[in-house]
C-alpha positions as a printed Julia matrix, in Angstrom:
237×3 Matrix{Float64}:
  37.65  129.3   177.32
  38.33  133.0   177.42
  36.76  134.89  180.23
  35.62  138.53  179.94
  36.79  141.0   182.53
  34.75  143.83  183.9
  35.64  146.03  180.88
  34.33  143.47  178.44
  37.77  142.46  177.13
  38.8   138.83  176.9
  41.44  137.84  179.39
  44.09  135.38  178.21
  44.31  132.09  180.06
  47.25  131.78  182.46
  50.15  129.75  180.92
  50.86  126.33  182.39
  53.94  126.14  184.64
  57.07  124.95  182.85
  58.22  121.44  183.64
  61.22  121.37  185.9
  64.39  119.86  184.46
  65.59  116.73  186.24
  68.3   117.35  188.77
  71.74  116.38  187.5
  73.14  113.19  188.87
  75.6   113.66  191.68
  79.17  113.39  190.5
  81.22  110.54  191.9
  83.55  111.71  194.65
  87.19  111.79  193.68
  89.36  108.96  195.02
  91.1   109.77  198.29
  94.64  111.0   198.08
  97.47  108.98  199.5
  98.08  111.64  202.13
  94.41  111.45  203.23
  94.66  107.68  203.59
  97.82  107.98  205.65
  96.22  110.55  207.92
  93.13  108.38  208.42
  95.28  105.41  209.34
  97.32  107.48  211.76
  94.16  108.72  213.49
  92.75  105.22  213.86
  96.03  103.86  215.17
  96.25  106.7   217.68
  92.76  105.77  218.92
  93.82  102.14  219.18
  96.84  103.1   221.2
  94.67  105.16  223.58
  92.18  102.34  224.03
  94.92   99.81  224.61
  96.33  102.08  227.31
  92.92  102.25  229.01
  92.57   98.47  228.81
  95.93   98.08  230.5
  94.77  100.53  233.21
  91.55   98.6   233.87
  93.45   95.31  233.92
  95.67   96.67  236.68
  92.65   97.96  238.64
  90.99   94.56  238.34
  94.08   92.87  239.73
  94.3    95.42  242.54
  90.64   95.0   243.55
  91.08   91.22  243.49
  94.02   91.46  245.89
  92.12   93.85  248.15
  89.13   91.51  248.28
  91.35   88.6   249.22
  93.08   90.62  251.94
  89.76   91.85  253.38
  88.28   88.37  253.35
  91.36   87.04  255.1
  90.71   89.53  257.9
  87.05   88.57  258.07
  85.86   91.86  256.55
  83.28   90.53  254.1
  81.71   93.93  253.42
  85.0    95.38  252.2
  85.59   92.25  250.18
  82.17   92.63  248.54
  82.85   96.29  247.72
  86.17   95.34  246.1
  84.47   92.63  244.05
  81.83   95.12  242.89
  84.6    97.5   241.76
  86.28   94.6   240.01
  83.05   93.79  238.16
  82.65   97.4   237.0
  86.25   97.53  235.8
  85.79   94.21  234.02
  82.75   95.55  232.16
  84.61   98.69  231.16
  87.53   96.61  229.98
  85.21   94.37  227.92
  83.65   97.38  226.2
  87.07   98.8   225.4
  88.26   95.46  224.03
  85.19   95.35  221.77
  86.0    98.87  220.54
  89.58   97.83  219.86
  88.38   94.94  217.71
  86.13   97.25  215.72
  88.92   99.79  215.19
  91.29   97.05  214.11
  88.75   95.95  211.51
  88.43   99.54  210.32
  92.2    99.92  210.02
  92.4    96.68  208.06
  89.56   97.83  205.77
  91.25  101.21  205.16
  94.54   99.54  204.3
  92.83   97.03  201.99
  90.8    99.74  200.26
  93.9   101.89  199.87
  95.64   98.99  198.14
  92.63   98.51  195.86
  92.58  102.22  195.0
  96.3   102.19  194.22
  95.89   99.16  191.99
  92.86  100.67  190.23
  94.66  103.97  189.64
  97.67  102.11  188.31
  95.5   100.13  185.91
  93.65  103.29  184.85
  96.9   105.16  184.23
  98.26  102.26  182.21
  95.09  102.0   180.16
  95.11  105.76  179.48
  98.74  105.64  178.36
  98.1   102.65  176.12
  95.09  104.41  174.62
  97.25  107.43  173.8
  99.94  105.23  172.29
  97.41  103.27  170.24
  95.9   106.51  168.98
  99.38  107.65  167.89
 100.09  104.36  166.07
  96.68  103.13  165.01
  96.63  100.04  162.74
  95.35  102.1   159.81
  98.13  104.64  160.31
 100.8   101.93  160.49
  99.41  100.35  157.33
  99.57  103.7   155.51
 103.14  104.23  156.68
 104.2   100.81  155.42
 102.49  101.36  152.08
 104.16  104.74  151.63
 107.54  103.26  152.52
 107.09  100.45  149.97
 106.12  102.99  147.32
 109.26  105.01  148.0
 111.43  101.87  147.85
 109.88  100.9   144.52
 110.42  104.43  143.2
 114.07  104.31  144.23
 114.52  100.97  142.42
 112.94  102.38  139.27
 115.24  105.42  139.4
 118.28  103.17  139.78
 117.15  101.04  136.85
 116.88  104.13  134.65
 120.34  105.29  135.67
 121.81  101.88  134.84
 120.52  102.12  131.28
 122.88  105.04  130.59
 125.95  103.73  132.39
 128.35  100.82  131.88
 126.77   97.49  132.45
 128.32   95.06  134.86
 127.89   92.1   132.53
 129.74   94.04  129.79
 132.74   94.39  132.11
 132.79   90.62  132.62
 132.69   90.02  128.82
 135.6    92.43  128.22
 137.69   90.75  130.9
 137.05   87.34  129.33
 138.07   88.62  125.88
 141.27   90.14  127.27
 142.25   86.9   129.03
 141.65   84.91  125.84
 143.79   87.33  123.83
 146.67   87.1   126.33
 146.56   83.31  126.21
 146.66   83.36  122.4
 149.71   85.66  122.35
 151.52   83.41  124.82
 150.9    80.4   122.6
 152.27   82.25  119.58
 155.49   83.18  121.42
 156.02   79.6   122.51
 155.55   78.33  118.96
 157.98   80.9   117.48
 160.84   80.23  119.97
 163.57   77.64  118.63
 164.16   74.46  120.59
 167.07   74.51  123.07
 170.41   73.05  121.65
 169.06   72.76  118.11
 169.46   76.33  116.9
 172.21   76.9   114.24
 174.19   80.1   114.17
 174.68   81.87  110.84
 177.97   81.23  108.97
 179.39   84.68  109.64
 178.65   84.32  113.39
 180.43   80.91  113.43
 183.53   82.38  111.7
 183.72   85.23  114.17
 183.54   82.82  117.07
 186.36   80.66  115.66
 188.64   83.7   115.13
 188.03   84.81  118.69
 188.95   81.37  119.98
 192.15   81.25  117.93
 193.22   84.7   119.06
 192.6    83.8   122.67
 194.74   80.6   122.53
 198.24   82.3   122.23
 197.38   84.63  125.04
 196.57   81.73  127.3
 199.93   80.04  126.41
 201.87   83.15  127.29
 200.14   83.43  130.65
 200.96   79.79  131.44
 204.61   80.29  130.59
 204.9    83.38  132.79
 203.26   81.55  135.66
 205.7    78.59  135.32
 208.72   80.96  135.36
 207.54   82.54  138.59
 207.18   79.17  140.23
 210.7    78.1   139.2
 212.37   81.13  140.89
């Protein structure tokens, strides 16, 4: 309801407080860098080395106190021997605590190394998956199918163009037919020449040619006789 103020005017009701937006979820921390992992391992190993040095120190003190107790007891000084044994007990406790710390640090070092290997493997898998995703986006199956279809269309178009060009040029089968006709014609001409040639030894020379040959033979006979006579005269000399 509206309330009236002292002046008689209605006072508006106070607005309800706005609902607060939910706080955004905390972002996941980035994976540690390789250099950070190396530094963490170096720090833990340095602590291990320090603790191992202290353990070696307490081990020596324990041995020393044991020898002192034995020496005092050999002299009959039980009080000194007891004091040495008390020191030995204290050093043994300190050594045990340090050895427990060393075991814990060794477990931490092993866990860091194992986790570092897991992180490296995960990052390698993530990088490979990202690269494959990019490659698959570049050569998606639909895109490859479109490329192959376009290529087939271009090949078919080229074949059609070649077929059109062949219609206006010499045909290959026509060349084969012409060659066959030419070979048949050459064979026919060869047969005609063989049939027109006279048989060997059976041809008869014309009468005029035979008379000319006989005259030539008769004219050559006296010449041969004269040459024989001249040759015989030379031999007789």
